NUMI-251610 format. One record per residue (C-alpha): residue number from 1; residue in one letter; x, y, z. Coordinates in Angstrom, 2 decimals. Each point is the difference from the previous one (the first is absolute). Layout:
N
 pos code      px      py      pz
 NUM    A       X       Y       Z
...
END
This chain:
631
 pos code      px      py      pz
   1    M    8.42    2.19   25.93
   2    K   -3.71   -0.48    0.25
   3    K   -1.87    0.29   -3.26
   4    K   -2.32    2.95   -0.04
   5    K   -2.42    1.51   -2.44
   6    K    0.32    3.68   -0.77
   7    E   -3.26    1.81    0.51
   8    N    0.73    2.71   -2.54
   9    E    0.84   -2.40   -2.83
  10    N   -1.43   -3.05   -1.67
  11    K   -1.58   -2.02    2.78
  12    F    1.78   -3.11   -1.27
  13    H    3.45    1.60    0.23
  14    I    2.37   -1.53    2.56
  15    E    3.33    1.33    1.25
  16    Y    2.50   -2.85    0.40
  17    G    3.14    2.02    0.78
  18    I    3.42    0.07   -1.64
  19    A    1.47   -2.96    1.89
  20    K   -2.83   -2.36   -0.90
  21    N    0.01    1.19   -3.59
  22    V    3.76   -0.59   -0.28
  23    V   -0.54   -3.55    1.27
  24    F   -2.89   -0.35   -2.47
  25    I    2.16    1.12   -2.95
  26    L    2.92   -2.23    0.99
  27    G   -2.48   -2.84    0.29
  28    K   -1.17    0.58   -3.58
  29    I    3.64   -0.03   -1.18
  30    R    0.68   -3.26    1.83
  31    K   -3.18   -1.50   -1.43
  32    Y    0.57    0.84   -3.65
  33    Y    3.74    0.73   -0.53
  34    P    2.06   -0.89    3.10
  35    T    3.29    0.52   -1.88
  36    L   -0.90    3.69   -0.18
  37    L    0.89    0.34    3.69
  38    F    3.57   -1.17   -0.71
  39    V    0.31    2.27   -3.03
  40    M   -1.32    2.96    2.01
  41    G    2.68   -0.67    2.66
  42    L    2.72   -0.11   -2.66
  43    S   -1.29    3.21   -1.55
  44    V   -0.05    1.72    3.41
  45    I    3.69   -0.81    0.59
  46    T    1.26    0.88   -3.47
  47    Q   -2.11    3.14   -0.47
  48    S    0.86    1.41    3.43
  49    S    3.72   -0.59   -0.64
  50    M   -0.23    2.15   -3.12
  51    N   -1.08    2.93    2.23
  52    Y    3.32    0.22    1.88
  53    L    2.53   -2.22   -1.81
  54    W    1.44    2.82   -2.11
  55    N    0.50    2.14    3.10
  56    F    2.62   -2.51    1.21
  57    V    1.54   -0.16   -3.48
  58    G    0.42    3.78   -0.03
  59    K    1.63    0.00    3.45
  60    F    2.51   -2.71   -0.93
  61    I    0.94    1.79   -3.23
  62    L    0.56    3.31    1.78
  63    D    1.98   -1.68    2.79
  64    I    2.34   -1.66   -2.50
  65    L    0.41    3.23   -1.94
  66    E    0.71    1.88    3.22
  67    V    2.71   -2.52    1.01
  68    Q    1.55    0.00   -3.45
  69    S   -0.01    3.80   -0.12
  70    A    1.66    0.24    3.44
  71    A    2.74   -2.46   -1.08
  72    G    0.81    2.08   -3.04
  73    N    0.35   -3.17   -2.06
  74    P   -3.44   -0.89   -1.36
  75    D   -0.49   -3.71   -0.78
  76    M   -3.20   -0.80   -1.86
  77    A    0.23   -3.77    0.46
  78    P   -1.73   -0.15    3.43
  79    L   -2.74    2.31   -1.26
  80    L   -0.56   -2.06   -3.13
  81    K   -0.09   -3.25    1.99
  82    M   -2.55    1.46    2.39
  83    L   -2.11    1.34   -2.86
  84    A    0.04   -3.41   -1.70
  85    A   -1.05   -1.79    3.20
  86    V   -2.68    2.54    0.81
  87    S   -1.30   -0.05   -3.56
  88    A   -0.32   -3.79    0.17
  89    V   -1.93    0.21    3.27
  90    V   -2.24    2.78   -1.34
  91    L   -0.59   -1.96   -3.20
  92    I   -1.07   -3.09    1.96
  93    F   -2.35    2.03    2.20
  94    T   -1.39    1.82   -3.05
  95    V   -0.73   -3.24   -1.88
  96    L   -1.62   -1.53    3.07
  97    N   -1.99    3.19    0.58
  98    V   -1.29    0.10   -3.59
  99    Y   -0.86   -3.72    0.09
 100    A   -1.78    0.22    3.37
 101    G   -1.74    3.25   -0.92
 102    N   -1.49   -1.47   -3.18
 103    K   -1.06   -3.17    1.78
 104    V   -1.66    2.02    2.77
 105    W   -1.79    2.20   -2.53
 106    Y   -1.72   -2.71   -2.01
 107    K   -0.58   -2.44    2.87
 108    M   -1.84    2.72    1.94
 109    I   -2.22    0.52   -3.04
 110    C   -0.63   -3.76   -0.12
 111    V   -1.06    0.02    3.65
 112    R   -2.37    2.91   -0.67
 113    M   -1.52   -1.87   -2.96
 114    R   -0.74   -2.96    2.26
 115    V   -1.55    2.31    2.57
 116    I   -2.16    1.55   -2.75
 117    T   -1.20   -3.51   -0.80
 118    E   -1.03   -0.37    3.64
 119    R   -1.99    3.24   -0.23
 120    V   -1.75   -1.08   -3.20
 121    A   -0.83   -3.38    1.54
 122    K   -1.42    1.74    3.07
 123    M   -2.18    2.24   -2.17
 124    M   -1.40   -2.99   -1.91
 125    S   -0.66   -2.00    3.17
 126    M   -1.88    2.72    1.88
 127    D   -3.72   -0.49    0.29
 128    Y   -1.99    1.87   -2.62
 129    Q   -1.93    2.11    2.47
 130    T    3.18    1.49    1.49
 131    L    1.28    1.14   -3.40
 132    E   -2.68    2.68   -0.34
 133    Q    1.01    1.89    3.16
 134    P    1.73    3.33   -0.84
 135    D    2.35   -0.36    2.99
 136    I    1.15   -3.37   -1.31
 137    L    0.48    1.37   -3.51
 138    D    2.04    2.94    1.32
 139    L    2.11   -2.34    2.11
 140    H    0.62   -2.20   -3.03
 141    E    1.17    3.01   -1.99
 142    K    2.46    0.85    2.79
 143    A    1.15   -3.62    0.13
 144    T    0.49    0.10   -3.77
 145    S    2.10    3.16    0.29
 146    A    2.02   -1.59    2.82
 147    T    1.03   -2.74   -2.44
 148    G    0.12    2.19   -3.10
 149    G    3.64    1.10   -0.15
 150    N    3.52   -0.37    1.34
 151    T   -0.27    3.06    2.25
 152    N   -3.38   -0.74    1.56
 153    G   -1.13   -2.25    2.79
 154    V    1.20   -3.59   -0.24
 155    E    2.99    0.30   -2.35
 156    G    0.77    3.45    1.38
 157    M    0.45   -1.55    3.44
 158    M    2.42   -2.55   -1.42
 159    H    2.08    2.82   -1.45
 160    S   -0.18    1.92    3.28
 161    I    1.20   -3.01    2.01
 162    H    2.91   -0.43   -2.42
 163    D    0.90    3.71   -0.02
 164    I   -0.12    0.23    3.79
 165    G    2.33   -2.98    0.17
 166    V    2.49    1.70   -2.35
 167    D   -0.03    3.24    1.99
 168    A    0.17   -1.82    3.33
 169    V    3.25   -1.75   -1.00
 170    T    1.40    3.30   -1.33
 171    L   -1.00    1.69    3.25
 172    V    1.76   -2.55    2.19
 173    V    3.27    0.17   -1.96
 174    T    0.16    3.79   -0.25
 175    L   -1.16    0.52    3.59
 176    T    2.76   -2.27    1.32
 177    M    2.64    2.06   -1.82
 178    I   -1.26    3.50    0.75
 179    V   -0.98   -0.40    3.65
 180    A    3.67   -0.72    0.84
 181    L    0.94    3.41   -1.40
 182    D   -2.78    2.27    1.36
 183    W   -3.29   -1.33    1.40
 184    R   -1.46    3.52    0.01
 185    L    0.00   -0.01   -3.78
 186    I   -2.09   -3.17    0.06
 187    A   -2.43    1.70    2.36
 188    A   -0.28    3.08   -2.24
 189    L   -0.59   -2.09   -3.12
 190    A   -2.55   -2.11    1.86
 191    V   -1.93    3.13    1.05
 192    V   -0.18    1.16   -3.63
 193    A   -1.14   -3.44   -1.14
 194    V   -2.69   -0.15    2.71
 195    L   -1.33    3.43   -1.05
 196    Q   -0.13   -1.17   -3.62
 197    F   -1.78   -3.16    1.04
 198    L   -2.59    1.78    2.14
 199    F   -0.95    2.29   -2.84
 200    F   -0.01   -2.97   -2.38
 201    R   -2.38   -1.89    2.31
 202    H   -2.25    3.03    0.19
 203    T   -0.09    0.06   -3.81
 204    V   -0.74   -3.74   -0.21
 205    K   -2.94    0.29    2.40
 206    R   -1.48    2.94   -1.87
 207    D    0.49   -1.72   -3.35
 208    K   -1.73   -3.20    1.23
 209    K   -2.90    1.87    1.61
 210    E   -0.53    2.76   -2.57
 211    V    0.87   -1.87   -3.19
 212    W    0.27   -3.82    0.19
 213    D   -3.11   -0.63    2.09
 214    K   -2.05    2.32   -2.22
 215    L    1.05   -1.72   -3.23
 216    G   -1.70   -3.38    0.57
 217    N   -3.39    1.26   -1.15
 218    I    1.62    1.97   -2.85
 219    W    1.90   -3.04   -1.29
 220    R   -3.27   -1.95   -0.02
 221    K   -1.67    2.75   -2.06
 222    I    2.91    0.17   -2.44
 223    H   -0.03   -3.78   -0.39
 224    Y   -3.73    0.05   -0.71
 225    M    0.30    2.76   -2.60
 226    E    2.90   -1.75   -1.75
 227    Q   -1.91   -3.29   -0.10
 228    T   -3.18    1.70   -1.24
 229    T    1.56    2.09   -2.75
 230    R    1.91   -2.92   -1.53
 231    S   -2.60   -2.75    0.48
 232    F   -1.81   -1.43   -3.02
 233    D   -3.13   -0.24    2.14
 234    Y   -0.27    3.79    0.14
 235    A    1.57    0.86   -3.37
 236    K   -3.24    0.14   -2.01
 237    D   -1.83    2.20    2.53
 238    I    2.96    2.37    0.30
 239    R    0.09    0.55   -3.75
 240    L   -3.70    0.02   -0.83
 241    F   -0.94    2.27    2.90
 242    G    3.00    2.28   -0.49
 243    M    1.24   -0.59    3.55
 244    K    3.67    0.71   -0.71
 245    N    0.13    3.57    1.33
 246    W   -2.22   -0.83    2.98
 247    L    2.17   -2.93    1.04
 248    L    3.19    1.97   -0.62
 249    G   -1.38    2.71    2.25
 250    K   -0.59   -2.52    2.78
 251    Q    3.45   -1.46   -0.50
 252    R    1.58    3.47    0.07
 253    D   -1.75    0.73    3.30
 254    I    1.34   -3.21    1.55
 255    I    3.50    0.53   -1.39
 256    S   -0.07    3.60    1.20
 257    E   -0.83   -1.24    3.48
 258    K    2.91   -2.46   -0.14
 259    Q    2.28    2.67   -1.44
 260    S   -0.74    2.38    2.85
 261    R    0.87   -2.72    2.51
 262    T    3.18   -0.83   -1.92
 263    I    1.08    3.64   -0.16
 264    H   -0.61    0.33    3.73
 265    S    2.21   -3.06    0.55
 266    K    2.78    1.44   -2.16
 267    N   -0.15    3.31    1.87
 268    L    0.33   -1.83    3.32
 269    W    3.08   -1.87   -1.20
 270    M    1.52    3.10   -1.61
 271    L   -0.17    1.77    3.38
 272    N    1.52   -3.08    1.66
 273    S    2.85    0.02   -2.55
 274    A    0.71    3.69    0.64
 275    V    0.17   -0.50    3.78
 276    S    2.12   -3.14   -0.34
 277    N    2.51    1.65   -2.35
 278    G    0.31    3.02    2.28
 279    L    0.80   -2.23    2.98
 280    Q    2.45   -2.03   -2.11
 281    I    1.91    3.15   -0.96
 282    A    0.27    0.87    3.68
 283    A    1.34   -3.50    0.73
 284    M    2.63    0.24   -2.76
 285    A    1.18    3.37    1.27
 286    T    0.34   -1.44    3.50
 287    V    2.10   -2.94   -1.25
 288    Y    2.41    2.21   -1.91
 289    F    0.33    2.42    2.91
 290    V    0.88   -2.79    2.45
 291    F    2.50   -1.81   -2.23
 292    I    1.71    3.15   -1.26
 293    N    0.64    1.04    3.59
 294    T    1.21   -3.50    0.87
 295    F    2.36   -0.05   -3.00
 296    L    1.38    3.45    0.70
 297    G    0.64   -1.10    3.58
 298    G    2.24   -2.75   -1.35
 299    N   -2.10   -2.81    1.42
 300    I   -0.68   -1.74   -3.33
 301    S    1.82   -0.41   -3.30
 302    I   -1.29    1.08   -3.38
 303    G   -0.90   -3.65   -0.67
 304    D   -1.90   -0.20    3.29
 305    F   -1.73    3.29   -0.85
 306    T   -1.21   -1.52   -3.28
 307    L   -1.03   -3.26    1.66
 308    Y   -1.87    1.51    2.93
 309    T   -1.68    2.64   -2.13
 310    G   -1.26   -2.70   -2.38
 311    L   -1.07   -2.25    2.88
 312    A   -1.81    2.90    1.67
 313    F   -1.94    0.70   -3.17
 314    S   -0.70   -3.72   -0.42
 315    F   -1.16   -0.18    3.62
 316    S   -2.18    3.09   -0.35
 317    S   -1.51   -1.19   -3.26
 318    A   -0.57   -3.53    1.34
 319    L   -1.57    1.31    3.20
 320    T   -2.27    2.34   -1.94
 321    R   -0.92   -2.76   -2.44
 322    I   -0.68   -2.49    2.76
 323    F   -2.30    2.45    1.79
 324    N   -1.75    0.84   -3.27
 325    A   -0.13   -3.69   -0.87
 326    M   -1.71   -0.64    3.33
 327    G   -2.53    2.68   -0.93
 328    T   -0.41   -1.52   -3.45
 329    L   -0.30   -3.41    1.61
 330    K   -2.81    1.36    2.18
 331    E   -1.76    1.41   -3.06
 332    R    0.35   -3.25   -1.90
 333    S   -1.02   -1.90    3.10
 334    M   -3.23    2.01    0.12
 335    Q   -0.58   -0.89   -3.65
 336    T    0.71   -3.64    0.86
 337    D   -2.64    0.41    2.73
 338    D   -2.47    0.69   -2.80
 339    F    1.02   -3.18   -1.81
 340    R   -0.09   -2.14    3.14
 341    S   -3.30    1.55    1.11
 342    F   -1.51   -1.15   -3.28
 343    M    1.59   -3.44    0.18
 344    D   -1.11   -0.42    3.62
 345    L   -3.64    0.85   -0.67
 346    P   -1.94   -2.62    1.90
 347    E   -1.03   -3.04   -1.96
 348    E   -2.87   -2.29    0.69
 349    D    0.78   -2.63    2.60
 350    E   -1.14   -3.19   -1.66
 351    S    1.82   -2.39    2.33
 352    E   -3.28   -1.17    1.52
 353    C   -2.00   -0.02   -3.21
 354    L   -1.97   -3.06   -0.97
 355    P    0.60   -2.00   -3.18
 356    L   -2.69    0.24   -2.64
 357    P   -2.58   -2.77    0.30
 358    P    0.88   -2.98   -2.27
 359    T   -3.28    0.01   -1.82
 360    D   -1.67    0.82   -3.30
 361    E   -2.90    1.63    1.80
 362    Y    0.47    3.73    0.71
 363    I   -2.85    1.95    1.56
 364    F    0.52    3.72    0.65
 365    E   -2.20    1.89    2.45
 366    F   -0.06    3.77    0.43
 367    K   -1.44    0.75    3.43
 368    N   -1.00    3.61    0.66
 369    V    3.07    1.20   -1.92
 370    S    0.71    3.71   -0.25
 371    F    3.06    1.70   -1.43
 372    K    1.30    3.56    0.06
 373    Y    3.04    1.17   -1.95
 374    K    2.75    1.63    2.04
 375    G   -0.64    3.72    0.44
 376    Q   -3.60   -0.24   -1.23
 377    E   -3.04    0.77    2.14
 378    D   -2.54   -1.97   -2.02
 379    Y   -0.12   -3.77   -0.25
 380    A    0.74   -1.47   -3.44
 381    L   -1.87   -3.13    1.03
 382    K   -2.60   -0.21    2.74
 383    N   -1.39   -2.90    2.00
 384    L    0.35   -2.64   -2.72
 385    T   -1.23   -3.51    0.73
 386    L    0.42   -2.42   -2.90
 387    T    0.90   -3.64   -0.66
 388    L    1.90   -1.34   -3.02
 389    E   -0.30   -3.75   -0.41
 390    T    2.27   -2.43   -1.84
 391    G   -0.61   -0.32   -3.73
 392    K   -2.51    2.85   -0.08
 393    R    0.01    3.06   -2.24
 394    L   -0.51    3.36    1.70
 395    A   -0.57    3.16   -2.00
 396    V    0.74    3.21    1.88
 397    V   -1.56    2.93   -1.81
 398    G   -0.55    3.66    0.55
 399    L    1.05    3.39   -1.27
 400    N    3.56    1.30    0.36
 401    G    0.80    0.79    3.62
 402    A   -2.60   -2.43    1.33
 403    G    2.63   -1.99    1.96
 404    K    0.51   -2.92   -2.40
 405    T    3.79    0.27   -0.25
 406    T    0.32    0.52    3.75
 407    F   -1.94   -3.22    0.48
 408    I    2.50   -1.81   -2.24
 409    K    3.00    1.47    1.82
 410    L   -1.40   -1.28    3.28
 411    L   -0.78   -3.42   -1.45
 412    L    3.55   -0.27   -1.38
 413    R    1.33    1.39    3.27
 414    L    1.85    2.84   -1.64
 415    Y   -1.70    1.93    2.80
 416    D   -1.08   -1.11    3.44
 417    V   -3.50    0.86    1.17
 418    T   -0.57    2.99    2.27
 419    E   -2.92   -1.65    1.74
 420    G   -1.52   -3.47   -0.08
 421    E    1.77   -3.10   -1.35
 422    I    0.43   -2.16   -3.09
 423    L   -0.03   -3.75    0.55
 424    L    1.39   -2.78   -2.18
 425    N   -1.60   -3.30    0.92
 426    G   -0.86    1.49    3.38
 427    T    3.48    1.44    0.74
 428    N    0.89    3.69   -0.12
 429    I    2.17    0.52   -3.08
 430    K    2.47    2.05    2.10
 431    K    1.11   -3.29    1.58
 432    F    1.42   -1.25   -3.33
 433    R    3.32    1.03   -1.52
 434    R   -0.60    2.60   -2.68
 435    K    2.24   -1.72   -2.57
 436    E   -1.86   -3.29    0.39
 437    Y   -3.36    1.77    0.02
 438    F    0.88    1.84   -3.23
 439    E    0.54   -3.37   -1.68
 440    L   -3.75   -0.63    0.20
 441    F   -0.78    2.73   -2.53
 442    S    0.47    0.58   -3.71
 443    P   -0.76    3.73   -0.25
 444    V   -0.52    2.10   -3.11
 445    F   -0.10    3.75    0.56
 446    Q   -1.22    2.86   -2.14
 447    N    3.42    1.62   -0.22
 448    V    2.23   -2.66   -1.53
 449    E    3.72    0.52    0.38
 450    I    2.27   -1.49   -2.65
 451    F    3.60   -0.79    0.91
 452    A    2.88    0.51   -2.42
 453    F    0.54   -3.75   -0.22
 454    P   -0.94   -2.67   -2.57
 455    M   -3.71   -0.71   -0.38
 456    A    0.31   -3.45    1.61
 457    E    1.41    1.49    3.22
 458    N   -2.73    2.65   -0.07
 459    V   -2.51   -2.85    0.13
 460    S    1.73   -2.30    2.48
 461    M    1.30    2.87    2.19
 462    K    2.93   -2.31    0.76
 463    T    3.65   -0.39   -0.98
 464    P    0.81   -1.48   -3.45
 465    E    1.04   -3.26    1.64
 466    E   -3.34   -0.31    1.78
 467    T   -2.10    0.96   -3.03
 468    D   -1.93   -2.61   -1.97
 469    K   -0.11    1.56   -3.48
 470    A   -2.47   -2.49   -1.40
 471    L   -2.41    0.75    2.82
 472    C    0.52    3.74   -0.54
 473    E   -0.90   -0.36   -3.65
 474    N   -3.12   -1.97    0.84
 475    C   -1.10    2.58    2.62
 476    L    0.58    2.85   -2.45
 477    E   -2.19   -1.72   -2.57
 478    Q   -2.74   -0.61    2.57
 479    G    0.29    3.64    1.11
 480    G   -0.77    1.18   -3.55
 481    L    3.50    0.75   -1.36
 482    K    0.33   -2.89   -2.47
 483    E    0.07    2.23   -3.07
 484    K    2.44    2.41    1.63
 485    L    2.27   -2.87    0.95
 486    L   -0.03   -1.36   -3.55
 487    S    1.00    3.42   -1.32
 488    L    3.13    0.11    2.15
 489    E    3.14   -1.47   -1.57
 490    N    1.40   -1.16    3.35
 491    G   -3.32   -1.04    1.51
 492    V    0.04   -0.14    3.80
 493    D    3.71    0.92   -0.07
 494    T   -0.86    3.43   -1.39
 495    Q    1.44    2.79    2.12
 496    L   -2.66    2.43    1.22
 497    L    0.57    3.77    0.16
 498    K    3.00    1.80   -1.47
 499    I    1.59    0.94    3.30
 500    I    2.57   -2.81    0.01
 501    D   -0.20   -1.23   -3.60
 502    D   -0.49    2.40   -2.93
 503    S   -1.88   -2.72   -1.85
 504    G   -2.45   -0.39    2.88
 505    V   -3.73   -0.10   -0.75
 506    D   -2.61    2.11    1.75
 507    L   -3.57   -1.17    0.48
 508    S   -3.26    1.87   -0.31
 509    G   -2.17    0.55    3.06
 510    G   -2.28   -2.88   -0.91
 511    E    2.94   -2.31   -0.71
 512    K    1.54    0.82    3.37
 513    Q   -3.20   -0.96    1.76
 514    K   -0.20   -3.26   -1.93
 515    L    3.59   -0.71    1.01
 516    A   -1.05    0.60    3.61
 517    L   -2.73   -2.62   -0.44
 518    A    2.69   -2.39   -1.25
 519    R    1.98    0.71    3.17
 520    A   -2.97   -0.99    2.10
 521    L   -0.44   -3.23   -1.95
 522    Y    3.70   -0.83    0.31
 523    K    0.06    0.48    3.76
 524    N   -2.92   -2.46    0.25
 525    A   -1.02    1.11    3.49
 526    P   -3.32   -1.22    1.45
 527    I   -1.57    3.49    0.11
 528    I   -0.17    2.27   -3.06
 529    V   -0.44    3.73    0.58
 530    L   -0.71    2.33   -2.90
 531    D   -0.01    3.65    1.03
 532    E   -1.35    1.75   -3.10
 533    P    2.76   -1.45   -2.20
 534    T   -1.97    0.58   -3.20
 535    A   -0.47    3.74    0.33
 536    A    2.08    0.53   -3.16
 537    L   -2.34   -2.25   -2.01
 538    D   -3.34    0.95   -1.51
 539    A   -3.12   -1.38    1.64
 540    L   -0.51   -2.81   -2.52
 541    A    3.62   -1.16    0.23
 542    E   -0.21    0.21    3.79
 543    Y   -3.11   -2.17    0.14
 544    R    1.42   -2.65   -2.31
 545    L    3.34   -0.07    1.76
 546    Y   -1.66   -0.34    3.42
 547    K   -2.21   -2.79   -1.31
 548    S    2.93   -1.84   -1.60
 549    F    2.20    0.49    3.05
 550    D   -2.74   -1.27    2.29
 551    E   -0.13   -3.24   -1.99
 552    I    3.79   -0.38    0.10
 553    I    0.37    0.28    3.78
 554    G   -2.44   -2.85    0.54
 555    K   -0.89   -0.68    3.64
 556    K    2.27    2.63    1.51
 557    T   -1.41    2.69    2.25
 558    A   -0.22    3.34   -1.83
 559    V   -0.71    3.62    0.91
 560    Y   -0.84    2.36   -2.84
 561    I    0.20    3.74    0.64
 562    S   -1.48    2.45   -2.45
 563    H   -2.10    3.12   -0.31
 564    R   -1.40   -1.56   -3.19
 565    L   -2.32   -2.97    0.34
 566    S    1.53   -2.34   -2.59
 567    S    0.92   -2.67    2.55
 568    T   -3.15   -0.20    2.06
 569    R   -2.03   -2.54   -2.00
 570    F    2.32   -2.96    0.53
 571    C    0.77    0.83    3.64
 572    D   -1.63   -1.87    2.88
 573    S   -0.41    3.17    2.04
 574    I    0.19    3.75   -0.47
 575    A    1.03    2.56    2.61
 576    M   -1.07    3.56   -0.77
 577    F    2.21    2.64    1.64
 578    K   -0.86    3.64    0.46
 579    S    1.85    2.67    2.01
 580    G    2.13   -2.57    1.79
 581    E   -2.86   -2.30    0.97
 582    M   -1.47   -3.18   -1.42
 583    V   -3.55    1.09   -0.64
 584    E   -1.26   -3.16   -1.77
 585    R    0.95   -3.67   -0.29
 586    G   -1.64   -2.72   -2.08
 587    T   -0.16   -1.64   -3.39
 588    H   -0.54    1.95   -3.20
 589    E   -3.69   -0.93   -0.14
 590    E   -0.57    0.73    3.70
 591    L    1.51    3.47   -0.24
 592    L   -1.91    0.84   -3.16
 593    Q   -3.26   -0.98    1.69
 594    K    0.92    2.08    3.02
 595    G    0.15    3.09   -2.19
 596    G    2.70    1.68    2.04
 597    A    3.39    1.57   -0.77
 598    Y    1.23   -2.99   -2.03
 599    A   -3.13   -0.13   -2.15
 600    E    0.24    3.71   -0.66
 601    M    3.67   -0.24   -0.99
 602    F   -0.65   -3.06   -2.17
 603    E   -2.90    1.64   -1.81
 604    I    2.05    3.08   -0.80
 605    Q    2.87   -2.06   -1.42
 606    A   -2.24   -2.48   -1.82
 607    Q   -1.98    2.83   -1.62
 608    Y    3.23    1.61   -1.14
 609    Y    1.20   -3.18   -1.70
 610    K   -3.44   -0.60   -1.56
 611    D    0.06    3.49   -1.46
 612    E    3.58   -0.40   -1.19
 613    N   -0.85   -3.19   -1.89
 614    N   -3.45    1.04   -1.28
 615    G   -0.39   -0.81   -3.68
 616    E    3.08   -2.24   -0.32
 617    A   -0.53   -2.81   -2.47
 618    D    2.31   -2.46    1.70
 619    N   -1.66   -0.49    3.39
 620    E    2.19   -3.01    0.69
 621    N    2.85    2.36    0.85
 622    S   -2.22    2.58    1.65
 623    F    0.96    0.68    3.60
 624    G   -3.40    1.64    0.38
 625    Q   -1.58   -3.42   -0.58
 626    E    2.69   -2.20    1.48
 627    A    0.81    2.04    3.07
 628    A   -2.90    2.29    0.70
 629    L   -2.84   -2.36   -0.83
 630    N    1.51   -3.29    1.14
 631    V    1.77    1.29    3.11
END
């Protein structure tokens, strides 16, 4: 079946078809737990036998009783022998069925867990720019739901394949027995099963279209609200601004929307159940009518009546289940489509990429670079031409929204340019592998994320085995956390956050940003990028930290981003951004003499710090003197 994108759904959604999805699921089983295929086969045989085995037992018992009654001399020995033999057979099948059923149950979960790992790995390997697209986020939510339980998507298909196998074996055995007696009964039961299936399929389609496909966006909203309301990052604002009722109102609206979809789904399936039960009653009445007439005609014994009646019900139930299972398989296959659509999102073809130049000289050139965020009409960065030379310090300044962070994202290649090009030593950076290109940078961002791991791993950003604890300690001291480190009983082995360990330590905003500086020092990349990492510090602390950090990094290339001008004095060049454009470029002295936007911004900030420190006795620690006057 040719893959096709549905126009009325997520544009990244692909329909693979049931057959291909079955092959896909079996492939995952073979990859992770191949013994599951054998156990599933054993379970199919034993479970299907339990559907009709007792029908034969009942017939044999009645036949023996009928013979004994006709002889007028009942002998219980044959009956007891048969019961003992049958009980032994049933016991063996029951034990095997329980064993296989439990193995199937947990091994299917294990396969799903491995598939979830694939999804998580895919999410972490996707390029940063793609992650912000709403269609991608919705598709990820659907992929998450498709791996989120034993009745959905991936694991649900495994159960469907198993259940269809059970009913298929039951169907073959019962069909072989009944068709010899009256093929018309088979036809009648098949008609009822087909009618049940058609209505079931109608319900599945409506449920997928009217409920499942509409829930992707809702799940994303619910996930966001849950993360926001329990996150420490938002906890202070929620309490101090009294946001509880407001946020609860938003959450109630989202939950209400989900609830209405869920109720609609339940109503659809309640109607399906009513129709199915009505048809099943008609089928049962037909079976009894046929076999009663056959028995009264003397064509079958009472034992045969019991056997064929039981087989007919087993056949009818198996046929109905197999049709419904096919419908369920289709539903779960469509959910698996969501998972596979996400996993098959195109990745960058880096087969022809060039290796990074083996050099210590890295020159970056922005040539007429413009960038526009997806869905936005205005450019975030316009016609930027700029060169960053090896070992130089570049300060990128401007008010919030001037385009500074966008510039950094393009430099780091978290985004690709909309127009123009960025060159590294004369080669377009798109020609290098992203992973290798990322190794050139030690970035420090304004929003510092702390992981619930020991402090050393939060600095190295590597596994415990790959982490040099002595180097971590040294980098933390250089980053300004020496006193904090000394106050911790376990030093760099201290667990951060209380999510995993109740004794975990949380850091203040300023401490987090100093830890981020330690990360940059530990990575020891040739280019340092600081994107307003000191926003949580006061102006004096920011200036001193920048100055100290600048001395530590030595001859490395550095880019300092800030809307405050603490870093400009010791930088070789300053780029002033305004409304997405670089409006000025030069040294601190050159831009002051020019009297433009930079000079105006500097004068405002310098005057503020002079006023703040006016009259202080200890001018040695005065940022007004040290930063405003000397900068």
